[in-house]
C-alpha positions as CSV (number, residue, x, y, z in Angstrom):
1,M,-3.6,-165.5,92.6
2,A,-3.3,-166.4,88.9
3,N,-2.2,-163.5,86.4
4,N,-4.4,-162.6,83.4
5,N,-3.0,-165.6,81.3
6,E,-4.3,-168.2,84.0
7,K,-0.8,-169.0,85.2
8,M,0.3,-169.0,88.7
9,S,3.0,-166.5,89.9
10,R,6.2,-167.8,91.0
11,E,5.3,-166.8,94.6
12,E,2.2,-168.8,94.5
13,A,3.8,-171.7,92.8
14,G,6.7,-171.8,95.3
15,R,4.0,-171.5,98.2
16,K,1.9,-174.4,96.9
17,G,5.0,-176.5,96.2
18,G,6.2,-175.8,99.8
19,E,2.8,-176.8,101.4
20,T,2.7,-180.2,99.3
21,T,6.1,-181.0,100.3
22,A,5.6,-180.2,103.9
23,E,2.4,-182.6,103.8
24,N,4.5,-185.3,102.4
25,H,7.6,-185.3,104.4
26,D,8.3,-185.6,108.1
27,K,10.9,-183.8,110.5
28,E,13.4,-186.5,109.8
29,F,13.4,-185.6,106.0
30,Y,14.1,-182.0,106.8
31,Q,16.8,-182.8,109.1
32,E,18.5,-185.1,106.6
33,I,18.3,-182.5,103.8
34,G,19.6,-179.9,106.2
35,Q,22.6,-182.0,107.2
36,K,23.3,-182.6,103.6
37,G,23.2,-179.0,102.8
38,G,25.4,-178.1,105.7
39,E,28.0,-180.8,104.6
40,A,28.0,-179.6,101.0
41,T,28.3,-175.9,102.1
42,S,31.2,-176.7,104.5
43,E,33.0,-178.5,101.6
44,N,32.7,-175.5,99.4
45,H,33.4,-172.7,101.7
46,D,36.3,-171.6,104.0
47,K,36.5,-170.1,107.5
48,E,36.3,-166.6,106.1
49,F,32.8,-167.4,104.7
50,Y,31.5,-168.6,107.9
51,Q,32.9,-165.4,109.8
52,E,31.3,-163.2,107.4
53,I,27.8,-164.9,107.5
54,G,28.2,-165.0,111.3
55,K,28.8,-161.2,111.5
56,K,26.0,-160.5,109.1
57,G,23.7,-162.7,111.3
58,G,25.0,-161.0,114.5
59,E,24.4,-157.6,112.9
60,A,20.9,-158.5,111.8
61,T,20.0,-159.9,115.2
62,S,21.3,-156.8,116.9
63,D,19.3,-154.6,114.5
64,S,16.0,-156.5,115.2
65,H,16.3,-157.3,119.0
66,G,16.4,-154.8,121.8
67,K,18.2,-154.8,125.1
68,E,15.7,-157.3,126.7
69,F,16.4,-159.9,124.3
70,Y,20.1,-160.0,125.3
71,Q,19.0,-159.8,128.9
72,E,16.9,-162.9,128.4
73,I,19.3,-165.0,126.7
74,G,22.1,-164.0,128.9
75,E,19.9,-165.1,131.9
76,K,19.1,-168.5,130.2
77,G,22.7,-169.0,129.5
78,G,23.7,-168.2,133.2
79,E,21.0,-170.5,134.3
80,A,22.0,-173.4,132.2
81,R,25.7,-172.9,133.1
82,G,24.7,-172.8,136.8
83,N,22.8,-176.1,136.5
84,Q,26.1,-177.8,135.2
85,R,28.3,-179.4,137.9
86,D,31.6,-177.7,138.6
87,D,34.2,-180.3,137.7
88,S,37.6,-179.2,137.1
89,D,38.7,-182.5,135.7
90,D,36.3,-182.3,132.7
91,G,38.4,-179.4,130.9
92,K,35.6,-176.8,131.4
93,M,36.2,-173.7,133.2
94,S,34.4,-173.2,136.7
95,R,31.8,-170.5,137.2
96,E,34.3,-168.8,139.6
97,E,37.1,-168.8,137.0
98,A,34.8,-167.6,134.3
99,G,33.6,-164.8,136.5
100,R,37.2,-163.7,137.3
101,K,38.3,-163.7,133.8
102,G,35.3,-161.8,132.7
103,G,36.0,-159.3,135.4
104,E,39.6,-159.0,134.5
105,K,38.7,-158.3,130.8
106,S,36.0,-155.6,131.7
107,R,38.6,-153.9,133.9
108,R,41.0,-153.5,131.0
């Protein structure tokens, strides 16, 4: 919607600009600018920055998702882990060892 002076609002201009950009660029374009942005961010911020945004993201996810969400992603992770070969020479923990360690930690 235009305001009384026949000018677009910032919101409308941003939406139109975003739509035009999306029409003119493909997935690879967005992947490339995302990678560049990530690299620039990593050069400008330290470990504490990432810990803080991770904490905030985790809290926001926790606030917006219920128990079922965590059950579902836990099940998917377990299935993905179960589909991997147990291979003690690859440096990965076996399912048995992971279960044992998780049980020990829960017991404490």
